C-alpha positions as CSV (number, residue, x, y, z in Angstrom):
1,M,12.5,-23.0,68.6
2,K,15.6,-23.1,70.9
3,K,17.3,-25.0,73.6
4,L,17.2,-23.1,76.8
5,E,20.9,-23.6,77.3
6,E,21.4,-21.9,73.7
7,I,19.6,-18.9,74.5
8,L,20.7,-18.0,78.1
9,Q,24.4,-17.3,76.4
10,G,25.6,-13.6,78.2
11,V,22.7,-14.1,81.0
12,E,23.9,-14.3,84.7
13,V,22.2,-16.9,86.1
14,H,21.7,-17.2,89.9
15,R,20.4,-21.1,89.5
16,I,18.0,-23.3,87.4
17,T,15.9,-25.8,88.6
18,G,14.6,-28.1,86.1
19,N,15.6,-29.1,82.4
20,R,18.5,-26.8,81.3
21,D,18.0,-28.7,77.8
22,V,14.3,-28.0,77.5
23,L,13.2,-26.6,74.0
24,V,11.8,-23.3,74.2
25,T,9.1,-22.4,71.5
26,S,8.5,-18.8,72.2
27,L,8.9,-15.9,74.3
28,H,6.2,-14.1,76.3
29,L,5.7,-11.3,78.7
30,D,1.9,-11.5,78.6
31,S,0.6,-14.6,80.6
32,R,-2.3,-14.5,78.8
33,N,-0.4,-15.3,75.3
34,V,1.4,-18.4,76.6
35,E,1.1,-21.3,74.4
36,P,2.7,-24.8,75.2
37,G,6.9,-24.7,75.3
38,S,6.9,-20.9,76.2
39,L,9.2,-19.0,77.8
40,F,7.5,-16.7,80.5
41,A,9.1,-13.7,81.7
42,A,7.7,-12.8,85.1
43,I,9.1,-9.0,85.2
44,R,8.2,-6.4,88.4
45,G,6.5,-3.6,86.4
46,T,5.3,-0.2,87.5
47,V,1.9,-1.2,87.6
48,T,2.1,-5.2,88.0
49,D,4.4,-7.8,89.1
50,G,4.6,-10.9,86.5
51,H,5.4,-13.1,89.4
52,Q,1.9,-13.2,90.2
53,Y,1.1,-14.7,86.8
54,I,3.5,-17.5,86.9
55,S,0.9,-20.3,87.6
56,Q,-1.6,-18.9,84.7
57,A,1.6,-18.9,82.4
58,I,1.9,-22.6,83.7
59,A,-1.6,-23.4,83.1
60,L,-1.3,-22.5,79.5
61,G,1.6,-24.6,78.7
62,A,4.8,-22.4,79.6
63,G,7.6,-24.9,79.8
64,V,10.0,-22.5,81.3
65,I,9.8,-19.6,83.9
66,L,12.4,-16.6,84.1
67,C,12.1,-15.2,87.4
68,E,13.5,-13.1,90.2
69,T,12.4,-15.0,92.9
70,L,11.0,-18.8,93.1
71,P,7.3,-19.2,93.5
72,D,6.4,-21.1,96.9
73,R,5.2,-24.0,94.8
74,L,7.2,-25.7,91.9
75,H,5.6,-27.4,89.1
76,K,7.0,-31.0,88.1
77,G,8.2,-30.8,84.9
78,I,8.9,-26.8,84.8
79,T,12.1,-25.2,84.4
80,Y,12.9,-22.3,86.5
81,V,15.4,-19.7,86.1
82,E,16.3,-17.5,88.6
83,V,18.0,-14.4,87.8
84,E,19.0,-11.2,89.9
85,N,17.0,-9.0,87.1
86,P,14.5,-10.6,84.8
87,S,14.4,-7.3,82.4
88,V,18.1,-7.6,81.7
89,A,18.0,-11.4,81.3
90,L,14.9,-11.2,78.7
91,G,17.1,-8.4,76.4
92,W,19.9,-11.4,76.0
93,I,17.3,-14.3,75.6
94,A,15.3,-12.5,73.1
95,S,18.6,-11.8,71.1
96,G,19.6,-15.2,71.0
97,F,16.2,-16.7,70.5
98,Y,16.1,-14.5,67.4
99,D,19.5,-15.5,66.4
100,H,20.9,-12.0,67.3
101,P,19.5,-9.9,64.5
102,S,20.7,-6.6,65.5
103,H,24.3,-7.9,64.4
104,A,23.0,-8.3,61.2
105,L,21.9,-4.6,60.8
106,T,23.6,-1.5,60.8
107,L,21.0,-0.3,64.1
108,V,21.3,3.6,65.1
109,G,19.5,4.5,67.8
110,I,18.5,7.9,68.6
111,T,17.3,9.2,72.3
112,G,16.4,12.9,73.4
113,T,13.3,14.8,74.4
114,N,12.6,16.2,71.3
115,G,13.3,15.2,67.5
116,K,13.5,11.4,68.0
117,T,10.7,10.6,65.6
118,T,11.7,13.1,62.8
119,T,15.3,11.8,62.6
120,A,14.7,8.4,62.8
121,S,12.1,8.9,60.2
122,W,14.1,11.1,58.1
123,L,17.2,8.4,58.2
124,Y,14.8,5.8,57.1
125,Q,13.5,7.9,54.2
126,L,17.0,8.9,53.1
127,F,18.4,5.5,53.3
128,E,15.5,4.0,51.3
129,E,16.0,7.1,48.8
130,M,19.6,6.2,48.4
131,G,18.9,2.6,47.5
132,C,19.7,1.2,51.0
133,R,17.2,-1.5,52.2
134,A,16.0,0.3,55.6
135,G,13.7,-0.2,58.7
136,L,12.6,2.1,60.8
137,I,10.9,1.6,64.7
138,S,9.2,4.6,65.6
139,T,6.8,6.4,67.7
140,I,4.3,6.8,64.6
141,K,4.8,3.4,62.7
142,N,7.5,0.6,62.1
143,M,8.6,0.0,58.6
144,I,10.5,-2.8,57.0
145,H,11.6,-1.4,53.5
146,G,8.0,-0.2,52.7
147,E,6.3,-2.4,54.7
148,V,4.1,-0.8,57.4
149,L,3.6,-2.0,60.7
150,E,1.5,-0.4,63.6
151,A,3.5,0.8,66.3
152,T,2.2,0.5,70.2
153,H,5.2,1.9,71.9
154,T,8.0,4.1,70.9
155,T,10.3,1.6,71.8
156,P,8.7,-1.9,72.1
157,D,9.8,-4.6,74.7
158,A,12.8,-7.0,73.9
159,I,10.7,-9.6,72.4
160,Q,8.9,-7.5,70.1
161,L,11.9,-5.7,69.2
162,N,14.0,-8.8,68.4
163,R,11.3,-10.3,66.6
164,L,11.2,-7.3,64.5
165,L,14.8,-6.6,63.8
166,R,14.9,-10.2,62.8
167,R,11.9,-9.6,60.2
168,M,14.1,-6.8,58.8
169,A,17.4,-8.8,58.6
170,D,15.5,-11.6,56.9
171,A,13.8,-8.8,54.5
172,G,17.3,-8.0,53.4
173,C,17.6,-4.6,55.5
174,V,21.0,-3.2,56.0
175,H,20.0,-0.4,58.3
176,C,17.7,0.0,61.0
177,F,17.0,3.6,62.6
178,M,15.0,3.3,65.9
179,E,13.7,5.7,68.6
180,V,15.1,5.0,71.9
181,S,12.6,6.2,75.0
182,S,14.1,6.9,78.1
183,H,11.5,4.3,79.3
184,A,13.1,1.9,77.4
185,I,16.6,2.4,78.3
186,D,15.6,2.1,82.2
187,Q,13.6,-0.8,81.6
188,Q,16.4,-2.6,79.8
189,R,14.4,-3.1,76.6
190,I,17.3,-2.8,74.6
191,T,19.6,-4.8,76.6
192,G,21.6,-7.2,74.0
193,L,21.4,-5.2,71.3
194,K,24.2,-4.2,69.0
195,F,24.3,-0.3,68.2
196,A,26.5,0.9,65.4
197,G,25.9,4.4,66.7
198,G,23.7,6.5,68.8
199,I,22.4,10.1,68.5
200,F,21.5,12.8,71.1
201,T,19.1,15.2,69.9
202,N,18.2,17.5,73.0
203,I,16.7,17.4,76.6
204,S,14.4,19.2,78.5
205,H,11.8,18.6,81.4
206,D,9.8,15.4,80.3
207,H,8.9,12.2,81.9
208,L,9.1,13.4,85.3
209,D,6.4,11.4,86.5
210,Y,8.2,8.3,85.8
211,H,12.1,9.3,86.5
212,Q,11.2,11.4,89.5
213,S,14.1,14.0,89.1
214,F,15.5,15.7,86.0
215,D,19.0,14.3,87.0
216,R,17.6,10.8,87.0
217,Y,16.3,11.4,83.3
218,I,19.6,12.8,82.2
219,Q,21.1,9.8,83.5
220,S,18.8,7.7,81.8
221,K,19.7,9.0,78.3
222,K,23.5,8.8,79.3
223,S,23.1,5.3,80.3
224,F,22.5,4.6,76.4
225,F,25.8,6.4,75.3
226,N,27.9,4.4,78.2
227,Q,26.7,1.2,76.6
228,L,27.9,2.0,73.2
229,A,31.1,-0.3,72.0
230,P,34.0,1.3,71.0
231,S,33.5,0.6,67.4
232,A,30.3,2.3,67.4
233,F,29.9,6.4,66.9
234,A,28.0,8.5,69.6
235,L,26.9,11.7,67.8
236,V,25.4,14.5,70.1
237,N,23.9,17.9,69.7
238,K,26.6,20.4,70.9
239,D,24.2,23.2,71.2
240,D,22.3,21.3,74.1
241,K,24.3,22.2,77.4
242,H,23.6,18.4,78.2
243,G,25.1,17.3,74.8
244,M,28.6,16.8,75.8
245,V,27.8,15.4,79.0
246,M,26.4,12.2,77.2
247,L,29.9,11.6,75.7
248,Q,31.4,11.5,79.3
249,N,32.6,7.5,80.1
250,C,31.6,6.8,76.6
251,L,33.9,4.5,74.4
252,A,32.7,5.0,71.1
253,E,33.8,7.6,68.3
254,K,32.5,10.8,69.5
255,K,31.0,13.5,67.0
256,S,29.3,16.5,67.4
257,F,26.7,18.9,65.6
258,G,25.3,22.2,66.0
259,L,24.3,25.9,64.8
260,T,26.1,27.8,67.6
261,T,28.9,26.3,68.6
262,M,32.2,24.8,67.0
263,A,31.1,21.4,66.3
264,D,32.2,18.7,64.0
265,F,29.0,19.2,61.5
266,R,27.7,22.9,61.4
267,C,24.8,24.3,59.7
268,K,23.5,28.0,59.3
269,V,20.0,28.9,58.8
270,I,20.1,31.7,55.9
271,E,16.4,32.1,55.6
272,N,13.4,30.3,57.4
273,T,9.9,30.8,55.4
274,I,6.5,29.4,54.9
275,Q,8.0,28.0,51.9
276,G,11.1,26.5,53.4
277,L,14.5,26.2,54.8
278,H,17.1,27.8,53.3
279,L,20.4,26.6,54.8
280,A,24.1,26.5,54.6
281,I,24.8,23.0,55.7
282,D,28.2,22.0,56.0
283,G,29.6,24.6,53.6
284,Q,26.8,23.9,51.0
285,D,23.8,25.9,50.3
286,V,20.8,23.8,50.3
287,W,17.0,24.6,50.1
288,F,14.7,22.3,52.0
289,R,11.0,21.9,52.0
290,L,10.4,22.0,56.0
291,I,10.3,24.7,58.4
292,G,11.5,26.0,61.6
293,R,15.2,26.1,63.2
294,F,14.3,23.3,65.2
295,N,14.4,21.3,61.7
296,A,17.7,22.6,60.9
297,Y,18.9,20.5,64.1
298,N,16.9,17.5,62.9
299,L,18.0,17.7,59.1
300,L,21.6,18.5,60.5
301,A,21.7,15.1,62.8
302,V,20.6,13.3,59.9
303,Y,23.1,14.6,57.5
304,A,26.0,14.2,59.8
305,T,24.6,10.5,60.4
306,A,24.5,9.5,57.1
307,I,28.4,11.0,56.4
308,V,29.5,9.1,59.4
309,L,28.1,5.9,58.0
310,E,30.2,6.8,54.7
311,Q,27.3,8.0,52.3
312,D,28.1,10.2,49.8
313,K,28.0,13.6,50.7
314,T,26.1,14.8,47.3
315,A,23.7,12.1,47.4
316,V,22.8,12.9,51.3
317,L,22.2,16.7,50.6
318,T,20.0,15.8,47.3
319,G,18.1,13.1,49.2
320,L,17.6,15.7,52.2
321,S,16.2,18.6,49.8
322,R,13.5,16.3,48.8
323,L,12.3,15.3,52.5
324,L,8.8,16.0,53.3
325,P,7.3,16.7,57.0
326,V,6.7,13.7,59.4
327,E,3.0,13.1,59.8
328,G,2.2,15.4,63.1
329,R,5.1,17.6,62.9
330,F,4.5,21.2,61.8
331,N,1.7,19.7,59.2
332,F,0.3,22.9,57.9
333,V,-2.5,24.2,56.0
334,I,-3.3,27.2,54.0
335,A,-7.0,27.9,54.4
336,P,-9.0,29.4,51.7
337,N,-9.6,32.9,53.7
338,R,-5.5,32.9,54.1
339,V,-5.6,31.8,57.6
340,T,-2.4,29.0,58.2
341,A,-3.3,26.3,60.6
342,I,-0.5,24.0,61.9
343,V,-0.6,21.0,63.8
344,D,2.4,19.6,65.8
345,Y,2.8,17.0,68.5
346,A,4.7,19.3,70.7
347,H,4.0,18.2,74.3
348,T,6.8,19.5,76.1
349,P,7.7,22.7,77.2
350,D,11.0,23.1,75.0
351,A,9.0,21.4,71.9
352,L,6.2,24.0,72.3
353,Q,8.5,26.7,72.7
354,N,10.4,25.9,69.2
355,V,7.2,25.4,67.2
356,L,6.1,28.8,68.3
357,E,9.2,30.5,68.1
358,S,9.4,29.3,64.6
359,I,5.8,30.5,63.3
360,N,7.0,33.6,64.9
361,D,10.0,34.0,62.7
362,I,8.0,33.2,59.8
363,R,5.4,35.5,60.5
364,E,7.7,38.3,61.1
365,G,4.7,40.2,63.4
366,E,2.5,40.2,60.4
367,G,-0.9,38.6,61.4
368,E,-1.8,37.2,64.9
369,L,-0.5,33.7,66.3
370,I,-3.6,31.9,68.0
371,T,-2.5,28.7,70.1
372,V,-4.6,25.9,71.0
373,V,-2.7,23.3,73.6
374,G,-3.4,21.1,76.5
375,A,-1.4,18.8,78.5
376,G,-2.4,14.6,79.1
377,G,-3.5,13.4,82.1
378,N,-1.4,11.1,84.6
379,R,1.6,12.2,83.2
380,D,4.1,14.9,84.4
381,T,2.2,17.3,86.0
382,T,5.4,20.0,86.7
383,K,5.3,20.9,82.9
384,R,1.5,22.0,82.7
385,P,1.9,25.7,84.1
386,V,5.5,25.9,82.0
387,M,3.5,25.3,79.0
388,A,0.8,27.6,79.6
389,S,3.4,30.3,80.3
390,I,5.3,29.5,77.3
391,A,2.1,29.5,75.0
392,S,0.8,33.1,76.3
393,R,4.5,34.5,76.2
394,F,4.6,33.6,72.8
395,S,1.2,33.7,71.2
396,S,-1.3,36.8,70.8
397,R,-4.2,34.5,72.1
398,V,-4.2,31.0,73.7
399,I,-7.0,28.5,74.3
400,L,-6.2,25.8,76.9
401,T,-8.0,22.9,75.9
402,S,-8.2,19.0,76.9
403,D,-5.1,17.0,75.5
404,N,-5.5,13.3,76.6
405,P,-6.8,13.5,79.9
406,R,-6.8,9.8,80.6
407,F,-7.9,9.4,84.2
408,E,-8.1,13.1,85.4
409,K,-10.6,15.7,85.0
410,P,-9.8,18.3,82.3
411,E,-10.7,20.6,84.5
412,A,-8.3,19.8,87.1
413,I,-5.4,19.7,84.5
414,L,-6.7,23.2,83.0
415,D,-6.6,24.6,86.5
416,E,-2.9,23.6,87.0
417,M,-2.1,25.1,83.5
418,K,-3.9,28.5,84.2
419,K,-1.3,29.2,87.1
420,G,1.4,29.6,84.8
421,I,-0.3,32.4,82.9
422,P,1.2,35.5,83.6
423,V,-1.5,38.2,85.2
424,E,-0.7,40.7,82.1
425,Y,-1.5,37.8,79.7
426,E,-4.7,36.8,81.5
427,K,-6.7,39.1,79.0
428,N,-5.8,37.1,76.1
429,L,-6.5,33.7,77.4
430,L,-9.9,31.2,76.8
431,V,-10.5,28.0,78.4
432,I,-12.4,25.5,76.1
433,A,-12.2,21.9,77.9
434,D,-13.6,20.2,74.6
435,R,-11.1,20.1,72.2
436,R,-13.0,20.1,68.9
437,E,-15.1,23.3,70.1
438,A,-11.4,24.9,71.2
439,I,-10.1,24.2,67.6
440,R,-13.2,25.5,66.1
441,T,-13.1,28.8,68.2
442,A,-9.4,29.4,67.2
443,C,-10.1,28.7,63.5
444,A,-13.1,31.6,63.9
445,L,-11.3,34.0,65.7
446,A,-8.3,34.2,63.0
447,S,-8.4,36.5,60.4
448,P,-6.7,36.5,57.0
449,G,-3.0,36.5,57.3
450,D,-3.6,34.8,61.2
451,Y,-1.6,31.6,62.2
452,V,-3.5,28.8,64.4
453,L,-1.2,26.4,66.4
454,V,-2.7,23.2,67.3
455,A,-0.5,21.8,69.6
456,G,0.4,18.5,71.6
457,K,-1.4,15.5,69.8
458,G,0.1,15.9,66.3
459,H,-0.2,12.1,64.5
460,E,-2.6,10.6,67.1
461,R,-5.9,9.9,65.9
462,Y,-7.6,9.5,69.2
463,Q,-8.3,11.1,72.7
464,E,-7.8,8.9,75.6
465,I,-10.6,9.4,78.1
466,K,-10.9,7.2,81.4
467,G,-9.3,4.3,79.9
468,I,-10.8,4.7,76.1
469,R,-9.5,6.0,73.0
470,Y,-12.0,7.7,71.3
471,P,-11.4,8.5,67.7
472,F,-10.0,12.1,67.2
473,D,-7.5,13.9,64.6
474,D,-6.7,17.4,64.9
475,Q,-5.6,17.5,61.4
476,A,-8.9,16.0,60.4
477,V,-10.7,18.6,62.5
478,V,-8.9,21.7,61.1
479,H,-9.7,20.3,57.7
480,E,-13.2,19.8,58.2
481,I,-13.3,23.3,59.9
482,F,-11.7,25.1,56.9
483,G,-14.0,22.8,54.2
484,I,-10.8,21.2,52.9
485,N,-11.2,17.6,51.7
486,Q,-7.5,16.5,51.6
487,H,-4.4,16.9,54.0
488,V,-1.9,19.5,52.7
489,N,1.0,19.5,54.7
490,N,4.2,20.6,52.7
491,P,5.2,23.4,51.2
């Protein structure tokens, strides 16, 4: 419980109507969850406008309304706080309400199109192994020093985020590693947080359904680095052509990593096999139980971050050598008939190409590669033919199938994907809308020594169709088909 005046620190208030000394018992974005004494934030979203629910929030006991526009009728005894941007204001309010938890932690944000989850998860695992109490905020799950919490969004809203950070600080966590999505940046969910550093993994076409243009998507990512304080660090992938763009107008200490360019932290791939990666990382040869050139970048980003945070180099490399794949990221099993099946979350053109290239590096022309891939409904449509084209060019055979069609017809999505298949590759194409049947067909077509990639859903344990999430787990389906009772997903 906090006084309103106290939690408005840092907020640019246009006008307060009512009692500014009122006590606030809780913060809410959803009017249905409001309780007596709550502050209800009326925010204009992409689907609904929170201003429509002010009366409902008041009826449930809200004492304070944060809004952009006052309602026509003002209720007696209610305090209205008018601001230009309620989303920005809520970030500062949530931080103040939970006693500025980000100030009590070394908070590191990871942004980029691909690699966010893996980088954040490995940083959490590494620091925990080195004896540092840590927290994790990621797409797959949230962690508080070993305690697992369900994740509903890549980056939670400002209220949930500060509540979670407060729990971490109260649990004695020193570090927190969190994914920072472009949606969260654009929607001001991270406003009011103090970041010790930011990491840029890479950027490629994604979320254009939301951002409308690639340039706006880039600018969203860049604005995160623009907000970093001079005392923070900004670590970017210099091999990505947009990496150095992130550092323009950035006041933080600038650092870079890369495999092919002259960067502050460098890495060389010596060997990449199904057994693991042999890397020369910052001049030290190390064997990792991970696969793929894309993981070399993730490992290097984790290593560089740990060194910038003044961790011991030997302890860091030792810890990294013990890391295992993150759930849904290049998880593989070798079936009794010697077919290697790989499940990966790759759902963008760049991620799909990275995974396919890694598999092709491993198989070295031996055995065929059969790829099962789809594209999500009600999302960026421009990537659908591109992903199909990439799958056809880097695979021996391709089976296009349903992903999360949401409110679109799977057949319509598949028709758009087929437009990207070059004529010369059409003979290697199958279209099977039923995802389970598509995976079963791929496994049946595979011979000993072949590889089957099931891409797009990774860690997800559902398939979303017309607003309903039906149980579906790519890994479980693969294991069921091959008659394997448990998941085996590490070298």
